N, C-alpha and C positions, 0 to 999 in steps of 0.2 A: 773216871770212867772206868768202869774194868773191862777191858778187850777179853778177857777170858769169861764169860759168866755164859750161861747153856745158852739165851738167844745169839750171840754174838757168832760163837761157834756153828751154830745151826747157819744164819747167815752166811758164815766163812762157807761152811760146806757148800753149799748151793753157790754159791759164787765160783767158788774150785771146780765145780760141776760144768757150771755152764761156760765158763773161760774154755774146760777140758772138752766141752762138745763147738764152741765156737773156734778152734783151733783143728780139728778133726773135720767139721766141713771145711776150713781153709784150705787144706793139706791133701784133702778130696776134689776142691776148687780144681785147683794147682794140677791137681794127675789129670782132671778131665781136659783143660786149657790146655796141657801138655803135651795128650791125646790127639785133639781135636787138631795142635797144628802142626802135630807129627806127620799124622793123615793128608793133608792140605793136599797133595800135588798126586793124590790117587788116582784120579778121576783124568788126569792128562796121562800116569804111566800106563793105565788100564786101554786109553784110545791108542798108545802109540804099540802096546802090547798087539792090540786085533789091529792095528795096521800091519805090523809085521808081519803075522799071520795070514791075513790077507795076502800079501805078497806073496809068502812062501806057497800057497794052495794053490792046485789049479784051480780056475773059473767054474770047473764042473763040483769040485769038491768042497769049495768055500760055499758054493748053492748049499749044498745038501747040509751043512752043518749052521749057514746061519740062521735060522729057526733058533736053531737052541743056544747059537751064540747071544740071538737077540733077547732073549728069554732068560738065561741067566743075566744079563745086563742089565736087561730092566729090573728083578728083584735085588740085584744087585744094588743098582741105585735108588732105586725107592727104600731101602733098609740103613742103605748111609745116609740120603735125606731123612728118616726120622730120627735115625741116630745123632744127628747133627743137632737135629732143631731139639731133642729132647737135653743136649748138653749146653746147651745152651739158653733152655729157658731154667734147669736149672742152677746155673748159673747167676744168671741176672736174677732169681728170686735168691737165693740165698744173699747175693753181694743185700738186695734191698731191705731184708730179713733181717740180720747182720748189723744195718746201721740204721733201721724204724723209718724205712724211707715207701716202705708200702703203701 
């Protein structure tokens, strides 16, 4: 069998591209996983920050900024939930596609 034939070369090139794509996806998934893990304590950190701010402000000052803080936190957490859901979905689908288990 001659492995230097044009057909074998084409197959080799296609497999090389596929391998490169899989490795890129694996690195991307690792990056997403590490980002997700690194940001696991954000909710607790934000809660601590709000509690510290509430302790430092007078009750009248806190009431005046409470709705703005609540608006910011609502948008922040909604965005965070959406991003975490997309990261999780991407990682799960990539894993199943890479191993043909979809």
